[in-house]
C-alpha positions as CSV (number, residue, x, y, z in Angstrom):
1,X,4.6,1.3,-11.8
2,X,5.8,-2.3,-12.1
3,X,4.9,-3.0,-8.4
4,X,1.4,-1.5,-8.9
5,X,0.8,-3.8,-11.9
6,X,2.0,-6.8,-9.9
7,X,-0.3,-6.1,-7.0
8,X,-3.2,-5.4,-9.3
9,X,-2.6,-8.8,-11.1
10,X,-2.6,-10.6,-7.7
11,X,-5.9,-9.0,-6.9
12,X,-7.3,-10.1,-10.2
13,X,-6.1,-13.7,-9.7
14,X,-7.6,-13.8,-6.2
15,X,-11.0,-12.5,-7.4
16,X,-13.7,-14.7,-8.8
17,X,-14.9,-11.9,-11.2
18,X,-14.7,-8.2,-11.9
19,X,-17.1,-7.3,-9.1
20,X,-15.0,-9.1,-6.6
21,X,-11.9,-7.4,-7.9
22,X,-13.5,-4.0,-7.5
23,X,-14.7,-4.9,-4.0
24,X,-11.1,-6.0,-3.0
25,X,-9.5,-2.8,-4.3
26,X,-12.1,-0.6,-2.5
27,X,-11.2,-2.3,0.8
28,X,-7.8,-0.5,0.9
29,X,-8.4,2.4,3.3
30,X,-5.0,3.7,4.0
31,X,-1.3,3.3,3.1
32,X,2.1,4.7,3.9
33,X,5.2,4.7,1.9
34,X,8.9,5.0,2.3
35,X,9.4,7.4,-0.6
36,X,10.7,4.4,-2.6
37,X,9.0,2.1,-5.0
38,X,5.5,2.6,-3.4
39,X,5.8,6.4,-3.4
40,X,3.1,7.0,-6.0
41,X,0.8,4.0,-5.1
42,X,-2.0,6.4,-3.9
43,X,-2.1,8.0,-7.4
44,X,-2.0,4.7,-9.4
45,X,-4.8,4.3,-11.9
46,X,-6.8,1.1,-12.6
47,X,-6.0,1.9,-16.3
48,X,-2.6,0.1,-15.8
49,X,-4.6,-3.0,-16.5
50,X,-5.4,-3.5,-20.1
51,X,-9.0,-4.6,-19.6
52,X,-9.7,-1.5,-17.4
53,X,-8.1,1.1,-19.7
54,X,-11.4,2.6,-20.8
55,X,-13.7,1.4,-17.9
56,X,-14.1,4.7,-16.1
57,X,-14.3,8.4,-17.0
58,X,-11.5,10.8,-16.4
59,X,-11.8,12.3,-12.9
60,X,-13.8,9.4,-11.5
61,X,-12.8,8.1,-8.1
62,X,-13.1,4.6,-9.4
63,X,-10.3,5.4,-11.9
64,X,-7.8,5.1,-9.0
65,X,-6.4,1.7,-8.3
66,X,-7.4,2.2,-4.6
67,X,-10.4,4.6,-4.8
68,X,-10.9,4.8,-1.0
69,X,-7.3,4.9,0.0
70,X,-5.9,7.7,2.1
71,X,-2.2,7.9,1.4
72,X,-0.1,8.9,4.5
73,X,3.0,11.0,4.5
74,X,6.0,8.8,3.6
75,X,8.0,10.2,6.4
76,X,6.1,8.1,9.0
77,X,7.6,4.9,7.6
78,X,11.1,6.4,7.8
79,X,10.5,7.7,11.3
80,X,9.3,4.2,12.4
81,X,12.5,2.6,10.9
82,X,14.7,5.1,12.8
83,X,12.8,4.5,16.1
84,X,13.1,0.7,15.6
85,X,16.8,0.9,15.0
86,X,17.6,3.3,17.9
87,X,15.4,1.2,20.3
88,X,17.3,-2.0,19.3
89,X,20.7,-0.4,19.9
90,X,19.9,1.2,23.3
91,X,20.6,-0.7,26.5
92,X,17.1,-0.3,27.9
93,X,15.7,-1.4,24.5
94,X,17.8,-4.6,24.5
95,X,16.8,-5.3,28.1
96,X,13.1,-4.7,27.3
97,X,13.2,-7.1,24.4
98,X,15.1,-9.7,26.5
99,X,12.3,-9.4,29.2
100,X,9.6,-9.9,26.5
101,X,11.4,-13.1,25.3
102,X,11.7,-14.7,28.7
């Protein structure tokens, strides 16, 4: 919850007004998590912000912090990390990275 509040406050600071804030949060179309601190970000409500606590009716799409976000399965993030680590430890992966750097 703390991370969601921090991100929401950053959006508020970057937005000129309430309409700009809503436009910015509707721009988020997808997200993936690592089952850690962001695990519930797709279910966060805009009501975490004091001035938005009664803005929308229960069940309204706009009640979500990111109303157009499609949350992805958290395992994708973990699979990417495993792939990255195994690639970096393999001989052909090291050679490939050396070739890219030269």
